[in-house]
Residue frames relative to the residue before (quaternion, step in Angstrom):
aa qw qx qy qz dx dy dz
X 1.0000 0.0000 0.0000 0.0000 0.00 0.00 0.00
X 0.3856 -0.7370 0.5113 0.2159 3.57 -0.88 0.97
X 0.4609 -0.6734 0.5037 0.2835 3.57 -0.99 0.85
X 0.5346 -0.6115 0.4751 0.3385 3.55 -1.16 0.59
X 0.4903 -0.6277 0.5144 0.3178 3.52 -1.14 0.69
X 0.5542 -0.5907 0.4579 0.3664 3.60 -1.09 0.62
X 0.2880 -0.7514 0.5662 0.1784 3.57 -1.16 0.56
X 0.5697 -0.6154 0.4369 0.3253 3.53 -1.18 0.68
X 0.1188 -0.7971 0.5894 0.0564 3.57 -1.00 0.88
X 0.7859 0.0051 -0.0487 0.6164 3.59 1.24 -0.28
X 0.0858 -0.7902 0.6065 0.0193 3.54 -1.20 0.61
X 0.0477 -0.7671 0.6396 0.0145 3.54 -1.13 0.81
X 0.3566 -0.7264 0.5428 0.2247 3.59 -0.83 0.95
X 0.2606 -0.7376 0.5967 0.1785 3.58 -1.19 0.56
X 0.6898 -0.4938 0.3422 0.4040 3.55 -1.29 0.20
X 0.7604 0.3970 -0.1975 0.4746 3.60 1.06 -0.69
X 0.6080 -0.6081 0.3292 0.3901 3.58 1.08 0.80
X 0.4655 0.5874 -0.4973 0.4370 3.51 0.94 1.01
X 0.2678 -0.7309 0.5990 0.1876 3.54 -1.30 0.34
X 0.2421 -0.7144 0.6382 0.1541 3.54 -0.99 0.89
X 0.0388 -0.8318 0.5514 -0.0505 3.54 -0.34 1.32
X 0.1743 -0.7378 0.6426 0.1110 3.55 -1.02 0.87
X 0.2339 -0.7853 0.5654 0.0940 3.53 -0.88 1.05
X 0.6700 -0.5423 0.3418 0.3744 3.56 -1.26 0.39
X 0.6258 0.4877 -0.3512 0.4971 3.60 1.27 -0.02
X 0.5381 -0.6585 0.3405 0.4012 3.57 1.43 0.30
X 0.4528 0.6722 -0.4530 0.3713 3.56 1.26 0.22
X 0.1843 -0.7481 0.6250 0.1251 3.57 -1.09 0.77
X 0.0066 -0.8010 0.5963 -0.0524 3.53 -0.89 1.00
X 0.3312 -0.7309 0.5695 0.1779 3.55 -1.23 0.61
X 0.0976 -0.8021 0.5891 0.0080 3.57 -0.72 1.14
X 0.3056 -0.7561 0.5583 0.1524 3.57 -0.84 1.05
X 0.2051 -0.8015 0.5545 0.0893 3.58 -0.49 1.22
X 0.4923 0.7217 -0.4156 0.2531 3.62 1.13 -0.53
X 0.6467 0.5115 -0.3673 0.4304 3.71 0.88 -0.61
X 0.6665 0.5121 -0.2922 0.4562 3.61 1.19 -0.45
X 0.6170 0.5822 -0.3380 0.4076 3.56 1.20 -0.50
X 0.4613 0.6160 -0.4965 0.4016 3.53 0.22 1.39
X 0.7090 0.4112 -0.3295 0.4687 3.54 -1.25 0.34
X 0.7122 -0.4731 0.3137 0.4129 3.55 -1.30 0.04
X 0.7481 0.4344 -0.2361 0.4426 3.56 0.79 -1.01
X 0.7360 0.3622 -0.2276 0.5246 3.62 0.65 -1.01
X 0.5621 0.6190 -0.3734 0.4019 3.58 1.19 -0.53
X 0.5300 0.6278 -0.4031 0.4031 3.59 1.21 -0.43
X 0.6207 0.5793 -0.3406 0.4040 3.60 1.14 -0.59
X 0.4543 0.6541 -0.4669 0.3844 3.62 1.27 -0.01
X 0.5838 0.5359 -0.3585 0.4934 3.57 1.24 -0.51
X 0.3872 -0.7638 0.4677 0.2190 3.60 -0.32 1.26
X 0.6033 0.5585 -0.3681 0.4343 3.59 1.05 -0.67
X 0.6776 0.4514 -0.2873 0.5045 3.59 1.01 -0.77
X 0.6265 0.5466 -0.3413 0.4385 3.60 0.91 -0.89
X 0.6902 0.5030 -0.2746 0.4419 3.58 0.94 -0.90
X 0.6048 0.5596 -0.3565 0.4405 3.62 1.26 -0.12
X 0.2943 0.7688 -0.5117 0.2458 3.58 1.25 0.33
X 0.0123 0.7905 -0.6105 0.0469 3.56 -1.09 0.76
X 0.5925 -0.5241 0.4573 0.4064 3.52 -1.33 0.17
X 0.0463 0.7843 -0.6161 0.0551 3.55 -0.99 0.90
X 0.8174 -0.0556 0.0030 0.5733 3.57 -0.34 1.18
X 0.8084 -0.2282 0.1990 0.5047 3.57 -0.74 -1.10
X 0.7610 0.3290 -0.1599 0.5358 3.58 1.25 -0.15
X 0.5781 -0.5385 0.4519 0.4143 3.56 -1.12 -0.77
X 0.0383 -0.7953 0.6050 0.0034 3.54 -1.21 0.57
X 0.3426 -0.7011 0.5867 0.2166 3.52 -1.40 0.27
X 0.7118 -0.4996 0.2849 0.4032 3.60 -1.18 0.47
X 0.7139 0.4418 -0.2692 0.4719 3.62 1.03 -0.66
X 0.6685 -0.5489 0.2817 0.4153 3.59 1.28 0.21
X 0.4475 0.6560 -0.4852 0.3661 3.59 1.19 -0.04
X 0.0702 0.7935 -0.6017 0.0573 3.56 -1.02 0.78
X 0.3609 -0.6907 0.5810 0.2348 3.53 -1.35 0.24
X 0.5394 -0.6195 0.4663 0.3284 3.56 -0.94 0.92
X 0.5367 -0.6573 0.4157 0.3273 3.64 -0.81 0.93
X 0.6468 0.5093 -0.3299 0.4619 3.62 0.98 -0.78
X 0.6548 0.5071 -0.3058 0.4696 3.57 0.94 -0.92
X 0.6294 0.5544 -0.3330 0.4308 3.59 0.94 -0.91
X 0.7311 0.4099 -0.2410 0.4892 3.58 0.91 -0.85
X 0.7745 0.4088 -0.2196 0.4298 3.58 0.58 -1.14
X 0.7187 0.4065 -0.2531 0.5042 3.61 1.17 -0.45
X 0.5641 0.5713 -0.4022 0.4401 3.58 1.23 0.31
X 0.4450 -0.6898 0.5187 0.2391 3.52 -1.31 0.42
X 0.4277 -0.6886 0.5134 0.2816 3.62 -0.80 0.92
X 0.0928 -0.7895 0.6026 0.0696 3.58 -1.05 0.70
């Protein structure tokens, strides 16, 4: 049986469009959002004021307009720090 992936419990935006995420296993990881910031919908996150409004939403992170990152991607594609 595969263990469940850790879930995000806190998030802090950085100046360079990364997220410092703390997971429920106390691990801190850095996730680069910049490759996602394109197109009309995710492109709105280029606005730093909106990007900085990131928050925990369910098992992952989300922004006020509904943009979110898949929980698996948030964990497995981030870098441990």
